[in-house]
matplotlib code that plots the C-alpha trace (Angstrom):
import matplotlib.pyplot as plt

x = [230.9, 230.7, 231.3, 228.2, 229.7, 230.2, 226.7, 225.3, 227.4, 226.1, 222.5, 223.1, 224.6, 221.4, 219.2, 221.5, 221.7, 217.9, 218.2, 221.4, 220.3, 217.1, 217.7, 215.8, 214.6, 214.6, 212.4, 212.8, 210.3, 210.7, 209.3, 205.8, 203.9, 202.4, 202.2, 198.5, 197.5, 199.6, 202.5, 201.5, 204.3, 203.7, 206.5, 206.1, 208.5, 209.0, 206.6, 203.8, 204.6, 201.2, 199.7, 202.0, 199.8, 196.6, 193.5, 193.4, 197.1, 196.7, 199.2, 202.2, 205.3, 205.3, 203.1, 203.9, 202.1, 203.6, 202.7, 204.5, 206.8, 208.2, 207.3, 209.1, 208.4, 210.3, 209.3, 211.2, 210.3, 212.1, 213.5, 213.2, 215.0, 217.4, 215.5, 214.0, 211.4, 209.4, 207.9, 205.2, 204.0, 201.5, 200.8, 197.2, 196.4, 192.8, 193.4, 190.9, 193.4, 193.0, 195.1, 192.7, 192.8, 191.3, 188.8, 191.4, 193.1, 196.1, 196.8, 195.9, 198.0, 201.7, 203.0, 206.2, 208.1, 211.3, 214.3, 212.5, 210.9, 208.8, 206.0, 205.3, 201.8, 201.1, 202.0, 205.3, 205.6, 207.2, 210.3, 210.7, 211.0, 212.5, 215.6, 217.5, 218.0, 221.3, 222.6, 221.6, 220.2, 219.3, 218.1, 216.0, 215.6, 212.5, 210.9, 207.1, 205.7, 202.7]
y = [89.4, 86.4, 87.0, 86.6, 83.5, 81.8, 82.6, 81.2, 78.0, 77.6, 77.9, 75.5, 72.9, 73.0, 72.0, 70.0, 66.8, 66.4, 65.7, 63.8, 61.2, 60.2, 57.1, 54.9, 51.3, 49.2, 46.1, 43.4, 40.5, 37.3, 33.7, 34.9, 32.2, 34.3, 37.9, 38.3, 41.1, 43.4, 43.3, 45.3, 46.3, 47.9, 49.3, 50.1, 52.1, 51.5, 54.3, 52.6, 49.0, 48.6, 48.7, 46.0, 43.2, 44.8, 44.3, 46.6, 47.5, 50.8, 53.3, 52.4, 54.5, 53.6, 51.7, 50.9, 48.9, 47.6, 45.2, 41.9, 40.9, 37.4, 36.6, 39.6, 43.1, 46.0, 49.1, 52.0, 53.9, 57.2, 59.6, 57.3, 58.4, 56.0, 53.6, 50.3, 49.0, 45.9, 45.0, 42.8, 42.2, 40.1, 39.1, 40.4, 38.0, 39.2, 42.9, 43.0, 44.7, 41.7, 38.7, 35.9, 32.9, 29.5, 28.4, 28.0, 31.3, 30.2, 32.7, 31.5, 34.3, 34.8, 36.8, 37.5, 39.5, 41.3, 39.1, 36.4, 35.3, 32.1, 31.9, 28.6, 28.6, 32.4, 35.7, 37.3, 40.1, 43.4, 42.4, 39.1, 40.7, 44.1, 45.5, 48.7, 51.4, 53.1, 53.6, 56.0, 53.1, 49.6, 46.8, 43.9, 40.8, 38.9, 35.7, 35.1, 32.3, 30.2]
z = [270.3, 267.9, 264.3, 262.1, 260.4, 263.8, 264.8, 261.5, 261.9, 265.5, 264.3, 261.5, 263.9, 265.9, 262.9, 260.7, 262.9, 262.7, 258.9, 259.1, 261.6, 259.7, 257.6, 255.1, 255.7, 252.5, 252.8, 250.3, 250.5, 248.5, 248.3, 247.6, 245.8, 243.0, 241.7, 242.5, 244.9, 246.9, 249.4, 252.5, 254.9, 258.3, 260.5, 264.2, 266.4, 270.1, 271.0, 269.0, 270.0, 271.6, 268.1, 266.8, 265.3, 266.6, 264.5, 261.5, 261.4, 263.3, 264.8, 262.7, 262.0, 258.3, 255.9, 252.3, 249.6, 246.3, 243.5, 243.4, 240.5, 240.1, 243.7, 245.1, 246.3, 247.7, 249.7, 251.3, 254.5, 254.4, 257.0, 260.0, 263.2, 264.9, 267.3, 267.9, 265.3, 264.5, 261.1, 259.7, 256.2, 254.3, 250.8, 250.2, 247.3, 247.0, 247.9, 250.7, 253.2, 255.6, 256.4, 255.4, 257.7, 258.1, 260.7, 263.4, 262.7, 260.6, 257.8, 254.3, 252.7, 253.0, 255.9, 257.8, 260.4, 260.9, 261.7, 259.5, 262.8, 262.3, 264.8, 266.5, 268.2, 268.5, 266.9, 268.1, 270.5, 269.5, 271.4, 269.6, 266.2, 267.1, 265.4, 265.6, 263.0, 263.5, 260.0, 257.2, 255.2, 256.4, 254.1, 255.4, 253.2, 254.4, 253.3, 253.1, 255.2, 253.9]

ax = plt.figure().add_subplot(projection="3d")
ax.plot(x, y, z, "-o")
ax.set_aspect("equal")
plt.show()
């Protein structure tokens, strides 16, 4: 028969890794043209990749909003399991929760993606901007596009 201490350690080993493998994603965005409005960040995991860049920013793994100071903003998504993710953000200058665009669909407000991907003629796919979280903490430094 196992001693009580060994049984307790075995039970602890079953649950402890669930907390240890979750990490934090720190997202720093710079090069925003002013401090008006709000930085809105949306993170999608591989299971939710169908919702990536869908209208209304739905079905995300994490969303965070913050005020902008000196053209920069920072948010943190906590307790993320290791996996494949993609991120988008926009500078909501008028706080209407929408990416305002001109008559041909080009955004008038700042925006960006993980990997600092710069779109050419269309929005990127999940795969084009995906990155992997494997560490306890990962920091992304992203630049706004206007």
